[in-house]
N, C-alpha and C positions, 0 to 999 in steps of 0.2 A: 455270883457276886454282883454282876451287872443287874440281874433281875431283882435282887434284894434291894439294891440302890434305887432302881426304878420304882419298886413297890413303896419304899420309904418316901421317895419324892412325891409320888401320886397321893399317898396318904397325907403328907404335909400340905400339899397344894389344896387338896380337898378340904382339909380341916380349916385352912385359912379362909375359906368361903363360908364356913358354917355360921359365923356371927350374923350374916345377913339372911340366913335361911329360916330363922325362927324355929317353929316346932319340927320342921323337916330335919333339923340338925341331928336329933336323936336317931332318926331312921337312917341317915347317912352314916353316922358313927357306927350304928349296928351293922350296916352292910360292910363297912371297912373292917370291922372286927371279924366278921364272917370271912371276908376275903383273906385277912391275915392268917386266920385259923386254917382255912383251906390250903393256903400256900405252905404253911408249916407241915401239913400232911401230904404235900406234893400232889394235891388235888387241883390240877390246872383248870379243868372245866368249872369246878366250884368257885375257884378264885376269880376267873373271868366273869362268871355269872353275877357274883356279888359286886364286883367292880362296875359291871354294866348297870346294875340297879342303882348303885351309889351315884354314878355319873348322870343317870337319868333323873334322879331326884335333885341333883345340883342344877341341871339344866332347867327343870321345872321351876325351881326356886328362883333362878335368874330371870326366867320368863315372867314370873309373878311380880318380881321386883321392877322389871321394865314396865309391865302393865300399870303398876301403881303410879308411874311417872307420866303416863299419858294425860294430856291436859283435859280439864272439864270443858263441856261445851260452852261457848260464849253465850251471852244473853240472846234469846231469840232462836238459838240453834238447839237441835236435838242430837243425840249420839247413839249409835248402835252399841251393844255390849262389846267390850274390848275382847279381842281374840289373841291367843298366844300360841306359839308353836316352838318346839324344841326338838331338833333333829340331830341324830348322831352323825359323826363324820362319814359313816357309810351311806347316808342318805343325802344326796345333793350337796355333799361337801360339809354338811353340818351347819349349825347356827341356831340362834335363839332369837325369837322376835315377838313383839307385841304390836298390835295394830288396832286402830279405832277409826270408824267412819262417822263423819259429822254431816248433818243435813240442815239446810235452811231453804225452803221453797225449792227452786230448781238447782240450788248450789249444793255441791258435795265436796268435802275435803277428807282426805285419808292421811292420817299421821301414823308413821311406822318407825319403830326402833328395832334395829337388828344388831346383835352382838355375836361374838364367837364364830364368825363366818370366815372361811378362807378367801372370800371375795373382798374383804376389807381393803387389802393393799391395792386391788384393782380399782376400787372406788376412789381411794386416796389419789392414785395416779391420774385418774380421769378428771377429778375435780380440780386439782391444782397443776396438772402437767400441761404440756403443749397440746395434747389431744383435746383439751377442754373446749377450745374455741371451735375446732373442726367438728366437735360433737354437738355444737349449738349451746354449750354451757357458758354462761357469763358469770363472773364473780361479782357478788353484791354483798354489801354490809347491812346486816339487820341487827340492831341493838348491840353494835360493836363486834359482832361475830361474822366471819366470812363464810358465805354459803355459795354453792353453785345454783344458778337459776336457769331452767330450760323453758323457754317460751313455748316451744312445741308441746311440751308435756304440762305446762303451767305448774311446775314443781320446783321445790327447793330440796337440796341435798347437802349434807355436811357430815364430816367424820369427827366424833368427839373422843378425845384422848386416844386417838389411833385405834380405838376398839369398838366403838358403837356408831353405826350409820343411822343418821336421822333423816327421814324423808317426809316431806309434806307435799302432797299432790292435790290439785284442785281440778274440777272439771271446767269446761270452757265458760261456764256461767259465773265462775268465781273471779272477781277482780283481783289483781295482784295485791293491792293494799289489804284486802281481806285475808289473803293467803299469808301476808306478812304478819298480820295480827295473830295467826296461829303459831307462827315461828316465835313471836314475842311471848306467847303463853307457855312455851316449853321451858322447863327448869334445867338448863344445860349444866349448871353446877352440880345438881343432884345426879344427873346422868354421868358426869365425869367422876363423881365419888363412887358410884356403883361400878364404873369401869375398872377402878383400881383395886 
């Protein structure tokens, strides 16, 4: 009974994400159908394998959606191709991320979005808790949004909708106002919509 409820919950939760997955949705549905059929046949390994494929496809879709929200390079800057990763909970606790590195002369900025990570609560506590100051993080406002800024790392960090960590790091050649311009270029509203 509990297993059946868990299977139904997983299927419902997975299907709720399909709207944002595009063509991947059919493949996820196909894997969920395979999992349900295997479960009805008491084929536990087959059920697990199909569910693993479905969750991998969902993570990949989420990584692609995050990647699409990385900002374009500002005028005069170039950018490396965006990189994505999606790890299961068995690997480093899991998580989905999209990262892009931007270049201008000797300046380099890295923008990273990370979702579905068990480290989210730790980040939230570090940014807004009493440990922030001792960790060298000061709270700053950029475009009406509170972010943590670390002078030592020349980086900003914030948590969007309690689900997505946004990090913007610059090398020592990047002045803080330039780093702030990258923060301003991020569509936080779109990230928040994706997070829900």
